[in-house]
N, C-alpha and C positions, 0 to 999 in steps of 0.2 A: 926922526930920520931912521932910527933903528926899527921903529914900528913899521914904517913904509917898507924897509928892507925885508922885514919878517913876513909881511903880507905878500910881497912879491915872491919870496921863497916858497911860501905855501902854495901860491898859484902855480909856480913852476913845478912843484911836486905833484900837484893834482893833474896838471897837464901831462906830466911824465907818466903818471899812473894810467891816465886815459889812453895815452899813446901805446903803453905796454899792453893794456887790455885789447886794444884794437889790433895790435900786432899778434897777440895770442889768438884772437878770433880769426885773423887773416891766416895764421898758420893752420888753425883747425880747418878752416874752409879749404885751404890748399890741400891738406891731408885728405879731407873728405872727397875733394875733387879727384885727388890722385887715386884713392881707393875706388871711386866710381869709374874713373877712366880704366883702372886695371880690370875691374869687373866687366866693363864694356868690352875691353880688349880680349878678355878671356871668353866672354860670351861670343864675340865674333870668331875667336879661334875655335871654340867648341862647335859653332855652327858650320864653320868651314870643314872641320873634321867629320862631322855628321854628313855633310854634303858629299864629301869624298867617299865616306863609308857606304852611302846609298848608291853611289855610282860605280863602286868597285865591281869588277868581274871576278869574284872569288870562286874557286873550284870546290871548296869544302867549308864546313862550319869551323873547323880548326883554324883554317887560314883567316877567316873573319875574326875569330876570337883573338888570335895573335896580333892582328893589326889593331883591333880595338884596344887591347891592353897596352900596346906600344904607344898609342896616342894618349891613353889615359895617364901614362907615366910622364909624357911630355907636358900634358895639360897642367899637371900639378907640380911641375918642376922637380919630380922625383928621379931616382936612378934605378929603382927596382920595382917590380910589381908581380902580381899573381891574380889569377881568376879561377875560382873553384865553383862548381855547381853543387847545390845541396840536393841529395837524392830525396825521393818522395817519402822515404822512411823518416826524414827529418833528423837523422843521426849520422849520416855518412856524407863526406865531402868528396867529390870526384874532380880531379885536376883536369882542367881544359886548356889552360895556357899559363906559362910561367916565363917571366922576363927577369932573370936573376943571374947572379954570379955565384952559383952554388955547385960544388963539384960532387956532392953526394948523389946517389941514385934516386931519381924522382919516384915518388909513390903515387900511383894513380887513384887509390882510394884511401881515405883517412878518416878514422872515427872522430866525431865531433868532440867527444869527451876527452880525447887525448890531445886535442889541439890547444895551442897556447893563446897568446893575446890576439893573434890574427883572426881568431874565431869569436872574439868577444862580441862583435857586432851581431852575430847570430844569436848568442845567448841573451844579449840585452835587447835585441830587435831594434837597434838604432846604430847610427854611425859612431865610430870611436876614434879618438886621437890619442896617441902616445908620443909625446915630444921628448920623453926621457925614458926610452925603452930599456936602457941598461938597468934601471932601478925598478922595473915593473915587478910587483911583489910575487905574482904567480907565474913568473917567466919559466918556460920549459927549457931544459938544456938543449942547446943547438946540436944537431948532428955534426959529425966530423966533416969539415970542409964547407960548412955553412958560413955565409958572409955575416958580419956583425950588423945588427939592426940598431941604428941610432934613433931614428924617428920613424913613426909608423902611423898610417891612417887606413881604416877599413870601413866599407859601407856595405849594408845588405841590399841586394837587388830584389825588389818586391814584385810579385804578380798578384794583384789584389791584396789579400791578407797573407799570402804565403811567401816565404823567403825562398827564392829559387837559386840564388847564386851569391857569392861573396867576391868583391873586388878589393884588393889592397895595394897600396903603394908605400914606398919607404925611402928614407935617407934623403929627404929634401934638405938643402943647405940651411934653410931657415925653418922656423917652427911652422907646423901645419895650423891653419886657421879655419874658421867657419866658412869662409869663402871657398876654401879648397873643397870642403864637404859639399857646399852648394853646387859648385861647378861639376865635381865628379858624380854627384847624385843625378843631376840633370843629364849629364853625358851618358852615364851607364843605363839610366832608365830609357833613354832614347835608343841606345844600342840594343837593349833587350827587346824593344818593340821591333826594331829592324831584324833581329835574330828570329823572333817569332814569325814575322812575315816571311823571312827566307825559309824557315822550316815549313810553313804552310805552303809556300810555292814549291818547295822540293817535294813535299808529300803529294801535292796536286799533280806535279809533273810525273812523279813515279806512278801515281794512280792512273793518270791518263795513258802513260806508256803501257802499264799492265793491261788496261782496258783495250788499247789498240792491239796489243799482242794477242789477247784472248779472242777479241772479236774477229781479228784477221784470220786466225787459225780455226775459228769455230766452224762446224759443219752446218749449223742452223743459221738462218737469216736473222740478223739483229738490226732493228729499225727503231729510230727515235723520231717522234713527232713533237713539234712545239705546241704551244697553247692554242694555236689556231688550227691544229690538225695537219700541218705541213711537215714533210720529211726534213729532218735536220741531221740525220745520220743514216748511213747506208753501207753495210759491210760487204765484203767480197762474196760471202755466201748468199746474200740477198740478190746479188746480180746473177749468180749461178742458178738459184732456185726460181726467181721470178722473171729473169730475162732483161731487166732494165739495168743500164749502167748507173754508176753513182751520179754522173752529170745529168742523166735523164730523169732520175728520181728526185734529186734534191729540190726542195721547194714545192713539190707537188702535194696536193691534198691526198693523204693516204687512202681514205675510203672511196675516193672518186676514181682512182685508177687501179686499185687492187681488189676492192670488194665487189661481189656480184650485186646487182641492183636490188635484189630482194632483201639485202641487209640495210639499205639506206635509212629507212624509217626508224629501225631499232637503234642504229648508230646515232642518228640525230638526237634522240632522247637521251641516250647514255652519255654522249660526248658533252652535252650541255652541263650535265652533272659533274663530269670529270674536270672540266675547265675551272669550276668553282671549288671543288672539294678534293680532287685527285682520286675520287671513287667512281665506280661504275659497275654495271652488271657483269663484266668479264675481268675486271681488275682484281689481281691477286689470285687468279685461278687459271687452270689450263682447260681450254675448250676446243672442241673439234668444229672447224668451220670450213669455208672454201675460199680460195683466192683465184684471181684471174692473172695469168702470166701475160707477158708482152705479146705473145703470139695468139692471145685470145682464148687459150685452153684453160678451162677451170680445173683446178687441182684441189684435193682435200688437204687440209693443213691442221696441225696442232698449234694453237696460239696461246702464249702466256704473256700477259700484260701486267706491268707494274707502273706506278706513278712516282715521279721524283719532282721535288720542288727546286726550281732554279731561278734565283733572283725574284722570288715571290710569285712565280708562275708555275703551273703544273705542266710537266712534260710527260709523255708516255713512252715507255720502252717496250717494244714488242719482240718476242722471240718466236720465229716461225719455223716449223719443221714440216717438210714435205712428207706426208704419210701415204703417198700413192701406193708404194710397194706394200706397206702394211695393210692398206685397205684391200688390195688385190689378194694378199695372203689370207685375210679374213674371209673374203668372198670364196676363195678356193676351199678354205676350211669349212665354211658353212655348207658348201656344195658336197664336200667329202662326208660331213656329218650326216647330211640328208641321205646321201648314198649309202652310208653305213647303216643308218636306221632302216632304210628300205631293205638292205641286204639282211639285217638281223631279223626283220619280220619274215622275209622269205625263208631264212634258215629255220626259224621257229616253225613255220608252216611245214617246211620240208621234214623237220625232225618229227613232227606230229604224224604226218602222212607216212613217213618211213617206218616209224615205230608201229603204226597200225597195220600197214600193208605187209611189213615183214613178219610181224608177230603172228598173223593169221596162218600163213603157210607153215611157219615153224610149229605152231600148235598142232596143225594137221599131221605134220611129219612125226612129231613126238607121240601124238595120240595113236595113230595107226601103227607105228612101230611097236608101241607097247601092246596094242591089241593083237598084232601079229605074234609077238612073243607069248602072250597069254594063251592064245587059242592053238598055236602050233608048236609050243615048246617041246612036247613029247616027240614030235616028228623032226626036230632040229638037232643037229649034233652040237657039240660044245663050241666049236668054232663059229657056227651061225649065231648062237646065243651071244657070244662075245661081240660079234659085229653089230648085232642089234643094240647091245649096251653102249657101244661106241656111238652109234647114231643118236640114241636118246641123250647121251651125255653132251654130244655136240649141239643138239637142238637146245638143251637147257642152257649151255654156256652162251650160245648165240642170243637166247632170250635175255639172259642177265646182262650181256654186253650192250644190247640195244637199250635196255632200261637205263643202264649207267650212262650211256652216251646222251640219252634224252635228259637225264638229270643234269649232266655237265652243261649241255647247251642252254638249259633253262636258268642256270645261275646268273647269266648275264642278260637274259631277256625277260624273265618273269620274277622280278624282285619287287617287294613292296616298298613304299615310302618309309624311311627310317623313323622310328618312334622311340621315345624313352622307355626302356625295358629293364626289368629286374633280371639280371643274369642268373641269379639263383633259381628263379622259376624255370628258366630255359633249361638249366642243368638238371633239375628234378624231373622234368618231362623226358629228357634224354635218357636218364637212368631208368625210368619206367619202361621206355621202349627197349632198353638193353637188359631188362631184368632176367630174362631166360638165360642169356649168355653170361651174365654176371653170376647167377646162381650155379650154372653148370661148371664154370671155371673156378668158383670160389673167390672171385676177384674182390679186393678191398679198395673202394673208391672214396677218397677223402678230398675235402676242399676247404678253402679259406672263405672269409666273408667276401662275397662277390658284389661288385658295385652295380648301380644303375647306369646304363649306357644307351646312347642313341644308335639303333641298329635295326636290321630286318630280323625279327625274332625267328622266323622259320629257317633262314639261312644260317644264323648263328647256332640254332639247334642242330642243323645238318653238320655244321663244323664240329661241334662237341661230339656228336654221334660217330662221325667218321674217325676222329682221333682216339676216343675212348674205345671204340670197336676195334681199331687196329691194335691198341695196347693189349686188349684181351686176346686177340687172334695171335699176335706175335709174342706170346708170353714165354716161350721156351719151356724149360722143365720146372720153372718156379711158379708159385701161386701169384697171380698178378696183383701188384700194388700200384695203384694209380692215384696221383695227386694233382688237383687242378688249383693253380696258384695265380695271383694277380698282383701287380705293383704299379704305382703311378709314377710315370717318368716323362719329363718334358711336356707336361700337359696332356699326356695320353695314357690309357690303360693298356698294360702289356700282360697278356694272358699266357700261361704256360701249362702244358699237359705233360707231366713227368711220370715215367713208369720204370719198372725194373725188368723189362723184357729184353729181347735180343739186341735191340738198338739198331742204329744205321751207321754204316761206315761213313766218316766225313767226306770221303772222296765221292760218295753218291748223294750228297746232300742236295744237289741241284737236280740231278737226274730223276730222283725218286718222285719229284713233284710234276713230272711230265706225263702226258696221257699215254697209257698202255705200257709204262715202264715198270717192270717187275724185277725184284732182286732174288726171287726164289721161284722154283718150279711149282706147277699146280699140284704135284703130288705132295710137296711140303706144305704149301699154304694155298688155299683157294682164293679166287678173286679175279677181277678184270684189269687191275692196274690203273683205275681211274679215281679211286677214293681220295688220295692225297692231292691229285690235280684239281678235284672239286674243292678241297680245303683251300688251296692256294688261290683259286679263282674267287672264292667267297671273301677271303681276306682282302684281296685286291679290290673287290667290288665295294668294300667299306673304306677304301682310301688308305 
């Protein structure tokens, strides 16, 4: 009997153990189901938040961040939160949104190295939970007025491999778990994608607004054609220049209603290439062509074309400038230049004829006056001889004046093509021409090492001769000392002729270079007043 009772007891014990195990399995199953249901509930809540987030009509990025953080705090059952962006230097956090009970002044920029546990997720590059924040070993001292942090969780927001932001929540009533990390990570990653999209939309909107502003105020026509060659954009200036309204132009084939027929074949070849590659004969450069206005009038234009790829297709942007006025001005200029060239030739011919025809009677007057003086001097009184001298002197001065005028006129009409020339050789020839004047005056002429320059050698020689000759003539009481120097300045050679003569008053610095302008009487210094005018013209002739 006792044996039967013992076996029955053992069976009851085994059944009890089986029931207990089943109950534990049931409890575990219930717990797992509860966790799963909680996760599903949180998933649904997260999706609802994201849906609301995408549908929000936010005015600014800050408003979006504050809303996203508020929902992140609710999603994790927390009471406080923050969102900081990590600058591209990887060392500074910039505050974007804070949901906290903290009375201290908020800092907009915070060095990462000075941050406490809330930046551990950046340093470790992974999510971090602190369920016992009070005993965190490297805890920084809270600023005055900061709320106590009991529990804390932070996650890095990643963009590819780069941490772009940190979101943190705190003071949940119960401990933070991996599911909290899971939910907050999914939520904030989705939020980051929404934020990037909003930034892209804002940038696109700003860009479009800037383009509209620029194109509307532009004086040049701005036209866009799609991959089929049809007008897809037409600004106000295009209407003003070409005559078509936007409604009339949109959708039309650009080259069929704007281009003259003679361009059709070239366009067909070039546009086929542009459709495939975005390149063509006129792409990326400015060319002068012609366009036909709505009234049928052909106008000259300056066209600049560039290609842009939109949704995988090449579009063309053309900037058209009406150059009718410029072409008219160029034609007027060409006509004026032709007229000037003809006038110069006539002037040169006149100068030659004048010098020849005037010189001959002057020579006769001078010769016969001297002959009269020579043969009849004994029969003439002193006054008659003086008058003869006046006549001869006047004829000589007129002869010199005509020669100088001829020289002045030839500076602009009879110049040689510039060639590379050794200025030292030009100066040596000049000094040989002036040898008599140099020897008689005892002048000392020095020079530096002179360069090779591109010039008309004969005109530069005339320039040196006039300047050095003037330095000898206007020497005053001193023995002339003349120095020819040169320096390289802003890509050009600057020559100077310096002397110790009487000099020129600065107030006469412009007048002295005008034709027939003299600062002294003929009794003081001889000359016609043309020498420095010739120098000025030679310098101008060389640019």
